[in-house]
C-alpha positions as CSV (number, residue, x, y, z in Angstrom):
1,M,22.0,33.5,5.2
2,H,19.0,31.2,5.7
3,D,15.5,32.5,4.9
4,K,13.3,31.4,7.8
5,S,10.0,32.6,6.2
6,I,7.1,30.5,7.3
7,N,5.9,30.5,3.7
8,L,8.8,28.1,2.8
9,I,8.0,25.5,5.4
10,R,7.6,22.0,3.8
11,A,7.4,19.9,6.9
12,T,7.3,20.1,10.6
13,A,9.3,18.0,13.1
14,V,7.9,17.6,16.6
15,V,9.7,16.6,19.7
16,L,7.1,15.5,22.3
17,A,8.3,15.2,25.9
18,Y,7.2,14.7,29.4
19,N,9.6,14.5,32.3
20,Q,12.5,13.4,30.1
21,S,15.2,15.8,31.2
22,D,17.9,13.0,31.1
23,Y,17.4,12.5,27.4
24,I,15.7,15.5,25.8
25,S,18.9,17.4,24.8
26,E,20.2,14.6,22.7
27,S,16.8,14.1,21.1
28,I,16.4,17.7,20.2
29,H,19.9,18.1,18.8
30,S,19.3,15.0,16.6
31,V,16.4,16.8,15.1
32,L,18.0,20.2,14.8
33,N,21.0,18.6,13.0
34,Q,18.8,17.2,10.2
35,D,19.7,18.5,6.7
36,F,16.2,19.3,5.5
37,E,15.2,22.6,3.8
38,G,12.0,24.3,4.9
39,L,11.8,22.6,8.3
40,E,9.8,23.9,11.2
41,V,10.7,22.3,14.6
42,I,8.2,22.2,17.5
43,L,9.6,21.5,20.9
44,S,6.6,20.6,23.0
45,D,6.5,19.8,26.7
46,D,3.4,18.2,28.3
47,G,3.6,20.0,31.7
48,S,6.8,18.3,32.9
49,T,7.7,18.6,36.6
50,D,11.4,18.3,35.9
51,D,13.8,20.4,33.9
52,T,12.6,19.2,30.5
53,F,11.1,22.5,29.4
54,K,14.0,24.6,30.7
55,I,16.4,22.5,28.6
56,M,14.1,22.9,25.6
57,S,14.0,26.7,26.1
58,D,17.8,27.0,26.5
59,I,18.4,25.1,23.3
60,A,15.8,27.1,21.4
61,N,17.1,30.4,22.6
62,S,20.7,29.6,21.6
63,Y,19.9,28.1,18.2
64,N,20.8,30.1,15.1
65,G,20.6,27.4,12.5
66,P,18.4,27.2,9.4
67,H,15.2,25.7,11.0
68,I,12.3,27.6,12.4
69,I,11.7,26.7,16.1
70,K,8.5,26.9,18.0
71,L,8.3,26.3,21.8
72,N,5.2,25.0,23.5
73,K,4.5,24.1,27.1
74,N,1.1,22.7,28.2
75,I,0.3,24.3,31.6
76,N,-1.5,21.2,32.6
77,N,-0.5,17.7,31.6
78,L,-2.8,16.8,28.7
79,G,-1.8,13.1,28.3
80,F,-0.2,11.8,25.1
81,I,-3.2,11.8,22.8
82,S,-4.5,15.2,23.7
83,H,-0.9,16.5,23.3
84,L,-0.7,14.9,19.9
85,N,-4.0,16.4,18.8
86,K,-2.7,19.8,19.8
87,I,0.5,19.4,17.8
88,F,-1.5,19.1,14.6
89,T,-3.0,22.5,15.3
90,L,0.4,24.0,15.9
91,A,2.2,22.5,12.9
92,S,2.5,24.5,9.7
93,G,3.9,21.8,7.5
94,E,1.9,19.3,5.4
95,F,4.1,16.5,6.7
96,I,5.1,15.9,10.3
97,F,8.2,14.0,11.5
98,Y,7.7,12.6,15.0
99,N,10.5,12.3,17.5
100,P,9.8,11.2,21.1
101,G,11.7,13.0,23.8
102,D,13.9,10.0,24.6
103,D,14.7,8.7,21.1
104,I,17.4,9.9,18.7
105,S,17.0,10.5,14.9
106,F,19.9,9.4,12.7
107,P,21.4,12.0,10.3
108,G,19.4,12.0,7.1
109,R,16.3,10.5,8.6
110,F,13.9,13.2,7.6
111,K,15.1,13.2,4.0
112,K,14.6,9.5,3.7
113,L,11.1,9.6,5.2
114,W,10.2,12.5,2.9
115,A,11.5,10.7,-0.2
116,E,9.3,7.7,0.6
117,Y,6.3,10.0,1.3
118,E,6.8,11.6,-2.1
119,R,7.3,8.3,-3.9
120,T,4.2,6.6,-2.4
121,N,1.8,9.5,-1.5
122,A,1.6,7.9,1.9
123,L,-0.4,9.1,4.9
124,L,2.2,7.4,7.2
125,V,5.8,6.4,6.6
126,H,7.7,4.3,9.1
127,S,11.1,2.6,9.4
128,D,13.2,0.2,11.5
129,V,15.1,1.1,14.7
130,I,18.1,0.2,16.7
131,K,17.1,-0.5,20.2
132,I,19.2,1.1,23.0
133,S,19.1,0.8,26.8
134,D,18.4,3.7,29.1
135,T,22.1,4.2,29.3
136,G,22.5,4.3,25.5
137,D,24.0,0.8,24.9
138,E,23.0,-0.7,21.6
139,I,20.7,-3.8,21.9
140,G,20.0,-4.6,18.2
141,I,17.9,-3.9,15.2
142,W,14.1,-4.1,15.5
143,S,11.8,-4.3,12.5
144,R,8.1,-5.2,12.3
145,Q,8.0,-5.2,8.5
146,S,7.9,-9.0,8.1
147,I,4.6,-8.9,10.0
148,L,3.2,-5.8,8.4
149,E,4.0,-6.4,4.7
150,N,1.2,-8.9,4.1
151,L,-1.2,-7.5,6.7
152,T,-4.9,-7.2,5.6
153,L,-7.3,-4.6,6.9
154,E,-9.1,-7.3,8.8
155,S,-5.9,-8.4,10.6
156,A,-4.9,-4.8,11.3
157,A,-8.3,-4.2,12.9
158,R,-7.5,-7.1,15.3
159,S,-3.9,-6.1,16.0
160,T,-2.7,-4.2,19.0
161,A,0.9,-4.1,17.7
162,L,1.4,-2.4,14.3
163,C,4.4,-0.3,13.2
164,I,7.0,1.3,15.6
165,G,5.2,4.5,16.3
166,A,8.4,6.5,17.3
167,T,9.7,6.1,13.7
168,C,6.7,7.6,11.9
169,G,6.1,10.6,9.7
170,W,2.5,11.5,9.0
171,H,0.7,13.6,6.4
172,R,-1.6,15.9,8.2
173,D,-4.6,14.4,6.4
174,I,-4.3,11.4,8.7
175,L,-5.9,13.7,11.3
176,D,-7.7,16.2,9.1
177,K,-9.7,13.6,7.1
178,F,-10.6,11.4,10.1
179,G,-10.8,14.0,12.9
180,K,-9.0,14.1,16.2
181,I,-8.3,11.0,18.2
182,V,-11.0,11.0,20.9
183,E,-10.0,7.9,22.9
184,A,-7.4,9.1,25.3
185,D,-6.1,5.6,26.3
186,T,-4.9,4.5,22.9
187,Y,-1.6,5.3,21.0
188,D,-0.7,7.0,17.8
189,D,0.6,4.0,15.9
190,L,-2.4,1.9,16.7
191,I,-4.7,4.5,15.2
192,F,-2.7,6.1,12.5
193,Y,-1.5,2.9,10.9
194,F,-5.0,1.6,10.7
195,R,-6.3,4.9,9.3
196,A,-3.7,4.8,6.6
197,M,-4.8,1.2,5.7
198,L,-8.4,2.2,5.8
199,A,-7.6,5.1,3.3
200,G,-6.3,2.7,0.7
201,N,-3.2,1.2,2.3
202,R,-1.4,4.6,2.0
203,I,1.7,3.5,3.9
204,G,5.4,4.0,3.1
205,Y,8.3,2.1,4.6
206,V,12.1,2.8,4.7
207,A,13.8,-0.6,5.0
208,E,16.6,0.5,7.4
209,P,17.0,1.8,11.0
210,L,16.6,5.5,11.1
211,M,16.5,6.0,14.9
212,Y,17.9,4.9,18.2
213,Y,14.8,3.7,20.1
214,R,15.2,3.7,23.9
215,I,13.9,0.7,25.9
216,G,12.6,0.9,29.4
217,T,12.0,4.7,29.7
218,G,9.0,5.4,27.5
219,M,5.2,5.3,27.9
220,T,4.6,1.7,26.7
221,N,7.8,-0.2,27.2
222,T,8.6,-0.1,30.9
223,P,8.4,-3.7,32.2
224,A,6.3,-4.8,35.2
225,K,8.3,-6.3,38.0
226,T,6.0,-6.8,41.1
227,H,2.6,-8.5,41.3
228,A,0.9,-5.2,41.8
229,E,2.6,-3.8,38.7
230,R,1.5,-6.9,36.7
231,E,-2.1,-6.4,37.8
232,A,-1.8,-2.7,36.8
233,H,-0.3,-3.9,33.5
234,F,-3.3,-6.1,32.8
235,K,-5.7,-3.3,33.5
236,K,-3.7,-0.8,31.4
237,N,-3.6,-3.2,28.4
238,S,-7.3,-3.6,28.6
239,L,-7.9,0.1,28.7
240,V,-5.6,0.6,25.7
241,R,-7.3,-2.2,23.7
242,L,-10.8,-1.0,24.5
243,A,-9.9,2.6,23.5
244,T,-8.2,1.4,20.3
245,M,-11.1,-0.7,19.2
246,K,-13.6,2.1,20.0
247,Q,-11.5,4.6,18.0
248,R,-11.1,2.2,15.0
249,L,-14.9,1.6,15.0
250,R,-15.4,5.3,15.0
251,D,-13.0,5.7,12.1
252,C,-14.6,2.9,10.1
253,E,-18.1,4.5,10.5
254,L,-16.8,7.8,9.5
255,Y,-14.6,6.8,6.5
256,N,-16.2,3.6,5.2
257,S,-19.5,2.6,6.7
258,K,-19.8,-0.5,4.4
259,I,-17.1,-2.7,6.0
260,H,-19.7,-4.4,8.1
261,H,-17.6,-7.5,8.9
262,I,-14.8,-5.4,10.5
263,K,-17.3,-3.3,12.4
264,R,-18.9,-6.5,13.8
265,Y,-15.6,-7.7,14.9
266,L,-14.7,-4.4,16.6
267,N,-18.0,-4.4,18.4
268,F,-17.3,-7.9,19.7
269,E,-13.8,-6.9,20.9
270,I,-15.2,-3.8,22.6
271,K,-17.5,-6.0,24.7
272,I,-14.7,-8.4,25.5
273,Y,-12.5,-5.6,26.8
274,K,-15.4,-4.1,28.8
275,G,-15.7,-7.4,30.5
276,L,-11.9,-7.5,31.1
277,L,-12.0,-4.1,32.8
278,L,-14.9,-5.2,35.0
279,A,-12.6,-8.1,36.2
280,H,-9.6,-5.8,36.6
281,N,-11.7,-3.4,38.7
282,N,-12.8,-6.3,41.0
283,S,-16.4,-6.0,40.0
284,S,-18.8,-8.7,41.0
285,Y,-20.2,-11.4,38.8
286,F,-23.5,-9.6,38.9
287,S,-21.9,-6.5,37.3
288,A,-20.7,-8.7,34.5
289,I,-24.0,-10.2,33.6
290,K,-26.4,-7.3,34.3
291,N,-26.2,-6.2,30.7
292,F,-27.2,-9.7,29.5
293,S,-24.2,-9.8,27.2
294,P,-22.4,-13.2,27.0
295,T,-19.5,-11.5,25.3
296,I,-19.0,-9.1,28.2
297,F,-19.2,-12.0,30.6
298,L,-16.6,-13.9,28.5
299,G,-14.3,-11.0,28.8
300,Y,-14.9,-10.8,32.5
301,V,-14.1,-14.5,33.1
302,T,-10.9,-14.1,31.0
303,G,-9.9,-11.1,33.0
304,K,-10.3,-13.0,36.3
305,R,-8.1,-15.8,34.9
306,D,-5.5,-13.3,33.8
307,I,-5.2,-11.5,37.1
308,K,-5.6,-14.3,39.7
309,G,-4.1,-17.1,37.7
310,A,-6.5,-19.7,39.1
311,Y,-9.9,-18.6,37.6
312,Q,-10.5,-21.2,35.0
313,W,-13.9,-21.5,33.4
314,P,-15.3,-24.2,35.8
315,L,-14.5,-22.1,38.8
316,A,-15.9,-19.0,37.2
317,L,-19.1,-20.8,36.3
318,A,-19.5,-22.2,39.7
319,R,-19.0,-18.8,41.3
320,L,-21.5,-17.3,39.0
321,L,-24.1,-19.9,39.9
322,Q,-23.4,-19.4,43.5
323,E,-23.8,-15.6,43.1
324,L,-27.2,-16.3,41.6
325,N,-28.2,-18.6,44.5
326,F,-28.0,-21.8,42.5
327,F,-25.7,-23.2,45.1
328,K,-26.5,-26.9,44.6
329,I,-25.7,-26.8,40.9
330,A,-22.6,-24.7,41.6
331,Q,-21.5,-27.3,44.2
332,K,-21.8,-30.2,41.7
333,I,-19.7,-28.3,39.1
334,Y,-17.0,-27.4,41.7
335,R,-16.9,-30.9,43.2
336,K,-16.6,-32.5,39.7
337,F,-13.7,-30.4,38.6
338,F,-11.8,-29.7,41.8
339,G,-12.7,-32.7,44.0
340,V,-13.8,-30.6,47.0
341,N,-16.8,-28.7,48.1
342,L,-17.3,-25.1,47.0
343,P,-16.4,-22.7,49.8
344,K,-19.4,-20.7,51.0
345,D,-17.3,-17.6,51.4
346,R,-17.6,-15.8,48.0
347,N,-14.7,-13.4,48.5
């Protein structure tokens, strides 16, 4: 008979889900079938409107295996980051294995992540994956280690693609020492990997696929198809990058206030993405320059180019001068680069 005393918990596994009823059962069973002593399993639903939580509940109620199961349902949808912050308050273990609600852990995954954690004293351990389609067909192995293995803290601060977040296990100090993630539009891997580097490169890696990683169904990997979706994609990327840089700056100031060169870079990027968002929100040129920040305006011009495809810098400059009633100068710039007169219609 298995002793399910909470005092024997070594680690917690979390299955986070939102409207993933088509995949949640397979994901949960891949976690419950792990051979790992002292495991607590939290099945947590972020206010789904489909049958996700019912499936979770049915599996939990019928389970009589060795692991301790906790069920959680957020009455209101918190969003991924707030949901993740909450999980750290619910978890009893010192180490947390993450499993998204549409991905599948291989047998032995938890033992391998745990062994790497014990070997390295890591705050974060990650692995490779095998990509699968929404119907479960294998696509191939995906690894980011060749990019990450020589990554400096400076390069990590600039990056918006670090480890494969779905593969991770975290020591709870990654939240306890830095505090909750306060920027709602970022993602766990972008913040936790950087935190682990900031704390002395406390990162572990298992050099093999340990999961099936589903493409086309998750929060960050659904492709844009229409023009409107692409515009929304540009805006979403800017929101994620702005939130990521703001959270990293906050973490730098909290954990190591002396890395001034990284903080300067992060401040620069924050202004760039503020400008990008002004462009994506169709704000006027005046909105982009009213703060007297060339960096915000540079981001604004870049955003206009990204969305409309035709806003190169001469046109952007001409339009700015026109907005400021320097029409003659704007006309000369426009005629020089485009060979025709600048339209007086500013829309």
